[in-house]
C-alpha positions as CSV (number, residue, x, y, z in Angstrom):
1,M,0.0,0.0,0.0
2,K,1.3,3.4,-0.9
3,S,1.9,5.9,1.9
4,F,0.8,9.5,1.8
5,L,4.4,10.5,0.9
6,D,4.4,8.2,-2.1
7,H,1.4,10.1,-3.4
8,C,3.2,13.4,-2.5
9,R,6.0,12.8,-5.1
10,P,3.9,13.2,-8.3
11,V,2.0,16.1,-6.7
12,A,5.3,17.8,-6.0
13,L,6.4,17.3,-9.6
14,A,3.2,18.9,-10.8
15,L,3.8,21.8,-8.3
16,T,7.3,22.3,-9.7
17,A,5.8,22.5,-13.2
18,L,3.4,25.1,-12.1
19,G,6.0,27.2,-10.5
20,L,4.6,26.8,-6.9
21,L,7.7,25.6,-5.2
22,G,8.9,29.1,-4.5
23,V,9.3,32.7,-5.7
24,S,12.6,32.3,-7.4
25,G,13.3,28.5,-7.2
26,V,15.9,26.9,-5.1
27,S,19.4,28.1,-5.7
28,A,22.5,26.0,-5.5
29,A,24.1,28.2,-3.0
30,A,22.3,30.9,-0.9
31,S,23.9,34.3,-0.7
32,C,22.1,35.3,2.5
33,D,21.9,32.8,5.3
34,R,19.4,32.7,8.2
35,D,21.2,35.3,10.3
36,C,21.5,37.5,7.2
37,L,17.8,37.2,6.3
38,K,16.8,37.9,9.9
39,G,19.0,40.9,9.9
40,E,17.4,42.2,6.7
41,M,14.0,41.8,8.3
42,D,15.1,43.6,11.5
43,K,16.5,46.5,9.4
44,Y,13.3,46.7,7.5
45,L,11.2,46.7,10.7
46,A,13.5,49.3,12.3
47,A,13.0,51.6,9.2
48,L,9.2,50.9,9.4
49,V,8.7,52.2,13.0
50,K,10.9,55.2,12.1
51,H,8.5,55.9,9.3
52,D,11.6,56.4,7.0
53,P,12.4,53.9,4.1
54,S,15.4,55.9,3.0
55,S,17.8,53.5,4.7
56,L,16.6,50.5,2.8
57,S,18.7,48.9,0.0
58,L,16.2,48.3,-2.8
59,A,16.8,46.3,-5.9
60,E,16.2,48.0,-9.2
61,G,12.6,47.3,-10.2
62,Y,11.7,46.0,-6.7
63,K,8.1,45.0,-6.2
64,S,6.0,46.2,-3.2
65,I,2.6,44.8,-2.4
66,Y,0.4,46.2,0.4
67,N,-2.8,44.5,1.4
68,G,-2.9,42.6,-1.9
69,K,-2.2,45.4,-4.3
70,P,1.0,47.0,-5.8
71,S,2.1,50.0,-3.8
72,K,4.9,52.4,-3.1
73,L,6.6,52.7,0.3
74,D,4.2,55.4,1.4
75,T,1.3,53.3,2.7
76,D,-0.3,53.3,6.2
77,D,2.3,51.0,7.6
78,W,5.0,53.5,6.8
79,K,3.0,56.4,8.4
80,H,1.4,55.1,11.6
81,I,3.1,52.1,13.1
82,D,4.7,52.9,16.4
83,K,6.2,49.6,17.3
84,I,6.0,45.8,16.6
85,D,5.5,43.8,19.8
86,F,5.2,40.2,18.4
87,H,7.8,38.6,16.1
88,Q,7.4,35.1,14.6
89,Y,10.1,34.6,11.9
90,V,10.3,32.0,9.2
91,M,13.2,32.0,6.7
92,D,14.4,30.1,3.6
93,P,18.0,31.0,2.5
94,S,17.6,28.9,-0.7
95,T,14.9,31.3,-2.1
96,G,16.2,34.4,-0.2
97,N,12.8,34.9,1.5
98,V,12.1,35.8,5.1
99,A,8.7,36.4,6.6
100,L,7.3,37.9,9.9
101,F,4.0,37.1,11.6
102,G,3.6,40.1,13.9
103,V,1.5,42.6,15.6
104,A,1.6,46.3,14.7
105,V,0.9,48.9,17.4
106,E,-0.4,52.4,16.7
107,N,-1.3,54.7,19.6
108,Y,-1.7,51.6,21.9
109,K,-4.0,50.0,19.4
110,R,-3.0,46.5,18.0
111,G,-3.5,44.9,14.7
112,T,-2.1,41.9,12.7
113,L,1.0,42.4,10.5
114,F,2.6,40.1,8.0
115,V,5.7,41.0,6.1
116,R,7.6,39.0,3.5
117,L,10.9,40.1,2.0
118,E,12.7,38.6,-0.9
119,V,16.5,39.4,-0.7
120,K,18.6,39.2,-4.0
121,D,22.3,40.2,-4.0
122,G,21.9,42.1,-0.7
123,K,18.9,44.1,-1.8
124,L,15.2,43.9,-1.4
125,A,13.6,42.6,-4.5
126,M,10.1,42.0,-3.1
127,I,8.3,43.6,-0.1
128,E,4.8,42.1,0.8
129,T,2.8,43.5,3.7
130,I,-0.6,42.7,5.2
131,L,-1.7,45.2,7.8
132,G,-4.9,44.7,9.7
133,D,-7.0,47.3,11.5
134,R,-5.6,48.5,14.7
135,I,-8.1,48.5,17.6
136,P,-8.0,48.7,21.4
137,D,-6.8,45.4,22.9
138,G,-6.6,43.9,19.3
139,V,-5.4,40.4,18.5
140,P,-5.0,39.4,22.2
141,G,-4.0,35.9,21.2
142,L,-0.7,37.1,19.7
143,I,1.5,38.0,22.7
144,S,4.7,35.9,22.5
145,P,6.0,33.8,19.6
146,N,5.5,30.0,19.6
147,P,9.0,28.4,20.1
148,F,7.7,25.1,18.5
149,Y,8.1,26.8,15.1
150,D,11.9,27.2,15.9
151,Y,12.3,23.6,17.0
152,V,14.7,21.6,14.8
153,L,13.2,18.2,14.0
154,P,15.2,15.0,14.4
155,K,16.2,13.8,10.9
156,Q,13.7,10.9,11.0
157,E,10.8,13.3,11.4
158,R,11.8,15.6,8.5
159,R,10.4,15.5,5.0
160,S,11.9,16.8,1.7
161,R,11.1,20.2,0.4
162,K,8.8,18.8,-2.3
163,E,7.0,16.6,0.2
164,L,6.4,19.5,2.6
165,I,4.9,21.6,-0.1
166,A,2.7,18.7,-1.3
167,I,1.4,18.3,2.3
168,A,0.7,22.0,2.7
169,D,-1.0,22.0,-0.7
170,S,-3.2,19.0,0.3
171,Y,-4.6,21.4,3.0
172,F,-5.5,24.0,0.5
173,E,-6.9,21.4,-1.8
174,G,-9.0,20.0,1.0
175,L,-10.4,23.5,1.8
176,E,-11.4,23.9,-1.9
177,T,-13.1,20.5,-2.2
178,H,-14.4,20.7,1.4
179,D,-12.9,17.3,2.0
180,G,-10.0,16.9,4.5
181,S,-9.8,13.1,4.3
182,K,-6.5,13.3,2.5
183,V,-4.9,16.0,4.6
184,P,-2.4,14.5,7.1
185,V,-2.8,16.1,10.5
186,S,-1.8,15.0,13.9
187,H,-4.5,14.2,16.4
188,D,-3.5,17.3,18.4
189,C,-3.1,19.7,15.5
190,R,-4.1,23.3,16.4
191,R,-4.9,26.1,14.0
192,F,-4.8,29.8,15.1
193,E,-6.3,32.5,12.9
194,D,-5.2,36.0,13.9
195,G,-4.4,34.6,17.3
196,V,-7.7,32.8,17.8
197,Q,-7.6,29.0,18.1
198,T,-10.0,27.6,15.5
199,S,-9.4,23.9,15.8
200,L,-9.8,21.6,18.9
201,N,-11.2,24.6,20.8
202,P,-14.0,23.3,23.0
203,V,-15.4,26.8,23.5
204,M,-15.7,27.8,19.9
205,L,-14.7,25.3,17.3
206,P,-13.8,21.7,18.7
207,L,-13.2,20.2,15.2
208,P,-9.9,18.7,14.0
209,C,-7.7,20.7,11.6
210,N,-8.8,18.7,8.6
211,V,-12.6,18.9,9.1
212,F,-13.7,21.7,6.8
213,T,-17.5,21.5,7.1
214,P,-17.8,25.1,8.5
215,F,-16.1,26.3,5.3
216,T,-18.3,25.0,2.6
217,Y,-19.1,28.6,1.5
218,M,-15.6,28.8,-0.1
219,D,-15.7,28.4,-3.8
220,K,-12.0,28.3,-4.8
221,I,-8.5,28.4,-3.3
222,S,-6.5,30.4,-5.8
223,N,-3.1,32.2,-6.1
224,R,-1.3,29.4,-4.3
225,L,2.3,30.0,-3.5
226,Y,4.9,28.4,-1.2
227,P,7.8,30.9,-1.0
228,I,9.4,29.6,2.2
229,V,10.2,26.0,3.1
230,D,12.5,25.1,6.1
231,V,13.1,21.3,6.0
232,E,15.1,21.2,9.2
233,R,12.2,22.8,11.2
234,G,9.4,21.3,9.1
235,L,8.0,24.7,8.1
236,V,6.0,25.7,5.0
237,L,4.7,29.2,4.3
238,G,1.6,28.9,2.2
239,Q,-0.1,31.8,0.6
240,M,-3.5,31.7,-1.2
241,V,-6.7,33.6,-1.9
242,I,-10.1,32.2,-0.7
243,E,-12.7,33.1,-3.4
244,V,-16.4,33.5,-2.1
245,S,-18.5,34.4,-5.1
246,Q,-21.9,34.3,-3.5
247,A,-23.3,36.4,-0.8
248,A,-22.6,33.6,1.7
249,G,-20.3,32.4,4.3
250,P,-20.0,33.2,8.0
251,P,-22.3,36.1,8.9
252,S,-20.9,39.1,10.8
253,G,-22.7,37.7,13.9
254,Q,-24.8,39.5,16.5
255,S,-24.0,40.7,19.9
256,S,-26.0,42.7,22.4
257,P,-25.6,46.5,22.2
258,A,-24.8,46.4,25.9
259,S,-22.0,43.9,25.3
260,S,-18.5,44.8,24.2
261,R,-17.8,41.2,23.2
262,P,-16.9,40.6,19.6
263,P,-19.6,39.0,17.4
264,I,-19.8,35.2,17.1
265,N,-20.5,33.2,14.0
266,P,-23.4,31.0,15.1
267,A,-22.5,28.4,12.4
268,S,-19.1,27.7,13.7
269,G,-18.8,29.5,17.0
270,M,-15.7,31.4,15.8
271,I,-15.0,34.9,16.9
272,M,-15.7,37.2,13.9
273,P,-14.0,40.6,14.0
274,P,-16.2,43.3,12.4
275,S,-16.1,43.2,8.6
276,E,-18.4,45.0,6.2
277,L,-17.5,42.2,3.7
278,R,-18.4,39.2,5.7
279,G,-21.6,37.6,4.2
280,K,-20.8,39.2,0.8
281,P,-18.8,38.1,-2.2
282,R,-15.1,38.6,-1.3
283,H,-11.6,37.5,-1.6
284,T,-9.7,36.6,1.6
285,I,-6.0,36.9,1.5
286,I,-4.4,34.1,3.6
287,H,-0.8,33.6,4.8
288,E,-0.5,30.4,6.6
289,L,2.5,28.9,8.4
290,F,2.5,25.0,8.7
291,K,4.6,23.0,11.0
292,V,4.9,19.5,9.8
293,V,6.3,16.7,12.0
294,D,6.8,13.2,10.7
295,G,4.7,13.9,7.7
296,K,1.7,15.4,9.6
297,I,0.6,19.0,10.1
298,T,0.8,19.6,13.8
299,E,0.4,23.4,14.1
300,I,-0.9,26.2,11.8
301,Q,-0.7,30.0,12.2
302,T,-2.7,32.2,10.0
303,I,-3.0,35.9,9.2
304,R,-6.0,36.8,7.0
305,M,-7.6,39.8,5.4
306,D,-11.0,40.2,3.7
307,R,-11.0,42.2,0.5
308,P,-13.7,42.9,-2.2
309,Y,-14.4,40.1,-4.6
310,G,-11.8,40.1,-7.5
311,W,-9.1,41.7,-5.4
312,G,-6.5,39.0,-5.7
313,G,-3.3,38.5,-3.7
314,G,-0.9,40.8,-5.5
315,W,2.0,38.3,-5.8
């Protein structure tokens, strides 16, 4: 009987043909190692909170994407962020990519922040940013980074680059088909969306990571990209756009006017931050970090953003 990883190999070959294995492919020798990539991200974040991009070394023809659209370095993140008080890094020297899952602070208000940089020849060739709304006591679930993502796996629990991408893509495929039966997850897999636990949560959503029945309103998972893979740590950064073509999906929820609690989706029990797009046709930009141990997804961290239908991801 073939194992899941036996099935992964042809899938990985197909992904290679589609160009999904990374932004620039895997180079024979990385010019910027992990320390170098983290240093580039730290320099970028330092410039960001100073509201001054002049110190950045930008490649000729560099690409900047802000909340899913091409931009210049004059967007809200460069004007208003006071500090960043949550840092979860993921790096891939073979593609020159480094990403940050973070929290942006503006006048003591907090919101989600995702930044991905692509470094080529010591210069920034790509800058991608997702900046959520900053609100009082926002994203309370993102306080300190999860050390599990930095844990280096024993060799027997690692999988190849192609196999890791195939495993992550099986999750995206399961979302699109609403069938998670072929998605390999551990029995204790946890998923966090904007800091809120949305799997195995007895209060809100007690379902396993590969049960997608609350998400049948999703029509298509498009713009799939896997720019960062860390074989030693079992990490894959997956990016995609959830397409919802009909006026459907989780409603914005209802809460008592006297209550300050966030609205709850009665279908799934998930906390639903206010969004004028929820319940309407829309695109949801997703950046998802998978931790894969011994061929199974064991932890997922997600930053998401709703945009009008047809918005795309920008990459």
